[in-house]
TINU-545671 format. One line per 10 residues: number of its first residue (from 1); for each residue x, y, z of N, C-alpha, C. Coordinates in Angstrom, 2 decimals. Atoms other than C-alpha are relative to their C-alpha. Layout:
NUM> X,Y,Z,X,Y,Z,X,Y,Z  ...
end
This chain:
1> 0.73,-0.34,1.19,2.44,-6.75,12.50,0.99,0.42,-1.09  -0.87,-0.32,1.12,3.91,-6.26,9.07,-0.84,0.49,-1.17  0.76,-0.61,1.09,2.72,-4.04,6.23,0.67,-0.25,-1.34  -0.50,0.10,1.36,3.05,-4.59,2.52,-0.77,0.96,-0.88  0.66,-0.83,1.00,2.23,-2.44,-0.48,-0.15,-0.85,-1.26  0.28,0.72,1.25,0.63,-3.94,-3.58,-0.21,1.08,-1.05  0.04,-1.04,1.03,1.24,-1.81,-6.65,-0.35,-0.59,-1.35  0.34,0.35,1.38,0.20,-1.86,-10.30,-1.33,-0.76,-0.09  1.32,0.62,0.04,-3.39,-2.86,-9.58,-0.83,0.55,-1.15  0.96,-0.44,1.01,-5.91,-2.73,-12.39,-1.13,0.72,0.73
11> 1.07,-0.77,-0.64,-8.68,-0.22,-11.64,-1.24,-0.85,0.30  1.15,0.87,-0.24,-11.22,-3.08,-11.77,0.27,-1.07,1.05  -0.35,1.00,-1.01,-9.41,-5.17,-9.14,-0.64,0.43,1.33  0.76,-0.36,-1.20,-11.69,-5.21,-6.09,0.72,-0.38,1.29  -0.53,0.32,-1.32,-10.87,-5.30,-2.41,-0.26,-1.46,0.34  0.33,1.40,-0.31,-12.62,-8.66,-2.11,0.90,-0.96,-0.79  -0.93,0.83,0.77,-10.43,-10.09,-4.90,1.36,-0.07,0.68  -1.29,-0.03,-0.70,-7.31,-8.99,-3.05,-0.06,-0.80,1.29  0.16,0.75,-1.25,-8.62,-10.38,0.24,0.03,-1.50,-0.25  0.05,1.43,0.33,-9.36,-13.75,-1.36,1.38,-0.53,-0.31
21> -1.33,0.46,0.41,-5.88,-14.01,-2.85,1.00,0.07,1.16  -1.05,-0.22,-1.00,-3.83,-12.61,0.04,-0.29,-0.63,1.36  0.27,0.62,-1.30,-5.64,-14.25,2.99,0.56,-1.42,0.10  -0.58,1.35,-0.04,-4.14,-17.59,1.98,1.38,-0.01,0.67  -1.33,-0.06,-0.60,-0.81,-16.37,3.42,-0.03,0.31,1.48  0.12,-0.29,-1.42,-2.12,-15.35,6.83,-1.16,0.94,0.27  1.10,-0.87,-0.41,-4.62,-13.29,8.80,0.28,1.45,-0.37  -0.13,-1.39,0.41,-5.14,-9.84,7.31,-0.63,0.88,1.07  0.51,-0.95,-1.00,-5.48,-7.08,9.92,-0.76,1.13,-0.67  0.65,-1.08,0.73,-6.27,-4.27,7.50,0.38,-0.08,-1.47
31> -0.24,-0.07,1.44,-6.54,-3.80,3.76,-0.72,1.23,-0.53  0.62,-1.17,0.61,-7.12,-0.51,1.99,0.49,0.11,-1.43  -0.30,-0.12,1.43,-7.28,-0.08,-1.77,-0.09,1.47,-0.38  -0.07,-1.41,0.42,-6.26,3.29,-3.20,-0.43,0.14,-1.45  0.42,-0.25,1.38,-7.56,4.85,-6.41,1.18,0.09,-0.97  -1.17,-0.14,0.87,-4.00,5.21,-7.72,0.62,-1.34,-0.40  -0.51,1.31,0.40,-3.58,1.47,-8.31,0.89,-0.66,1.03  -0.76,0.64,-1.07,-2.05,0.58,-4.96,-0.94,-0.45,1.11  0.73,0.43,-1.19,-3.24,-1.25,-1.87,1.00,-0.14,1.13  -0.81,0.18,-1.19,-1.87,-1.27,1.66,-0.63,-1.10,0.82
41> 0.50,1.18,-0.70,-2.21,-4.53,3.55,0.86,-0.24,1.23  -0.73,0.29,-1.24,-1.27,-5.36,7.13,-0.35,-1.41,0.45  0.17,1.35,-0.55,-0.74,-8.93,8.30,0.29,0.01,1.49  -0.23,0.13,-1.44,-0.85,-9.97,11.95,1.38,-0.57,0.29  -1.28,0.70,-0.20,2.33,-12.05,11.52,0.97,0.37,-1.12  -0.97,-0.37,1.04,5.50,-10.90,9.69,0.29,-1.10,-1.02  -0.26,1.11,0.93,6.05,-14.37,8.17,-1.04,-0.04,-1.12  1.05,-0.01,1.02,2.73,-14.04,6.33,0.31,1.05,-1.07  -0.35,-1.06,0.95,3.87,-10.79,4.73,1.14,-0.44,-0.91  -1.14,0.45,0.79,7.16,-12.30,3.60,-0.42,-1.10,-0.99
51> 0.50,1.05,0.87,5.37,-15.33,2.16,-0.83,0.59,-1.14  0.82,-0.66,1.02,2.89,-13.10,0.31,0.88,0.67,-1.05  -0.93,-0.65,0.93,5.76,-11.15,-1.23,0.66,-1.04,-0.90  -0.66,1.06,0.78,7.57,-14.33,-2.31,-0.93,-0.61,-1.04  0.93,0.69,0.89,4.45,-15.84,-3.86,-0.73,0.91,-0.98  0.87,-0.86,0.81,2.66,-12.79,-5.31,0.72,1.10,-0.79  -0.72,-1.04,0.74,5.36,-10.37,-6.51,0.19,-0.45,-1.45  -0.11,0.24,1.44,5.29,-10.19,-10.34,-0.99,-1.05,-0.51  1.05,0.95,0.40,2.20,-12.44,-10.51,-1.17,0.80,-0.57  1.15,-0.73,0.56,-0.69,-11.35,-12.78,-1.27,-0.20,0.84
61> 1.29,0.04,-0.68,-3.98,-10.48,-11.07,-0.87,1.06,-0.64  0.94,-0.92,0.67,-6.98,-8.88,-12.79,0.62,0.64,-1.23  -0.58,-0.50,1.25,-4.91,-8.46,-15.94,1.28,0.80,0.13  -1.24,-0.77,-0.19,-1.91,-6.66,-14.38,0.97,-0.80,0.86  -1.05,0.67,-0.76,1.39,-7.94,-13.03,0.26,0.80,1.28  -0.12,-0.68,-1.28,1.53,-7.08,-9.31,1.45,0.24,0.39  -1.28,-0.28,-0.67,4.47,-5.47,-7.54,-0.31,0.02,1.49  0.31,0.15,-1.42,4.38,-6.57,-3.90,1.29,0.13,0.79  -1.21,-0.21,-0.79,6.88,-5.35,-1.31,-0.35,0.46,1.41  0.15,-0.50,-1.37,7.37,-4.48,2.36,-0.09,1.52,-0.06
71> 0.06,-1.45,-0.10,6.39,-0.94,3.24,1.12,0.44,0.93  -1.12,-0.50,-0.80,9.55,0.74,4.42,-0.41,1.30,0.69  0.28,-1.28,-0.66,9.63,3.70,6.76,0.20,1.16,-0.96  -0.20,-1.04,1.01,10.95,5.73,3.82,-1.27,0.19,-0.82  1.26,-0.07,0.76,7.77,4.87,1.86,-1.06,0.73,0.81  0.99,-0.65,-0.85,5.61,5.94,4.80,0.30,1.49,0.15  -0.38,-1.41,-0.09,7.58,9.20,5.17,-0.37,0.74,-1.27  0.33,-0.63,1.27,7.15,9.96,1.47,-1.51,0.16,-0.14  1.46,-0.05,0.07,3.44,9.14,1.65,-0.54,1.12,0.89  0.44,-1.04,-0.93,2.98,11.39,4.68,0.34,1.39,-0.53
81> -0.39,-1.31,0.51,4.87,14.23,3.02,-0.89,0.43,-1.17  0.91,-0.33,1.09,2.48,14.04,0.07,-1.41,0.27,0.50  1.38,-0.07,-0.45,-0.76,13.59,1.98,-0.26,1.17,0.95  0.25,-1.03,-1.01,-0.41,15.99,4.92,-0.17,1.38,-0.62  0.21,-1.34,0.59,0.13,19.17,2.85,-1.27,0.08,-0.84  1.20,-0.01,0.83,-2.67,18.20,0.47,-1.26,0.02,0.85  1.17,0.03,-0.88,-5.09,17.43,3.29,-0.22,1.34,0.68  0.10,-1.26,-0.73,-4.33,20.66,5.10,-0.07,1.21,-0.93  0.02,-1.10,0.95,-4.15,22.76,1.93,1.12,0.99,0.21  -1.09,-0.89,-0.37,-0.78,24.14,2.94,1.16,0.00,-0.99
91> -1.07,0.01,0.98,1.26,23.61,-0.20,0.19,1.41,-0.52  -0.30,-1.36,0.44,2.98,26.89,-1.03,0.64,-0.03,-1.39  -0.69,0.15,1.28,5.28,25.85,-3.87,0.24,-1.47,-0.25  -0.25,1.42,0.31,6.59,22.66,-5.41,0.71,-0.70,1.14  -0.76,0.66,-1.07,8.96,22.00,-2.51,-0.22,0.65,1.36  0.20,-0.70,-1.27,7.84,24.47,0.17,-1.33,-0.38,0.62  1.23,0.31,-0.74,5.33,23.47,2.82,0.02,0.85,1.27  0.10,-0.81,-1.18,4.16,25.77,5.57,0.00,-0.89,1.24  -0.07,0.77,-1.23,5.11,24.41,9.00,-1.01,0.58,0.99  1.02,-0.46,-0.94,2.09,24.64,11.28,0.12,-0.68,1.35
101> -0.25,0.63,-1.29,3.55,22.57,14.11,-0.92,-1.15,0.33  0.87,1.15,-0.26,1.38,19.49,13.70,0.78,-1.12,0.60
end
């Protein structure tokens, strides 16, 4: 499996629009659209993800030029560091997070 991130989505770009465009590159395992103008997509086959990046990066969709790339472990770490403290309500300061041993 291989994950990609689709950034710079117009707020009116629907999940079904993304599915229609990106399923041409391979079977989509999961697709989630975020309110911040990004979508996370997982393909069953890594080659499909690489093809989607080659064909769709910097291509306009719904009025915006897409940024499509592989999700790196660094991206996932950064995402987790933002989401976990917010979900748990444990943010103490700008850089301090209470360690609760999760």
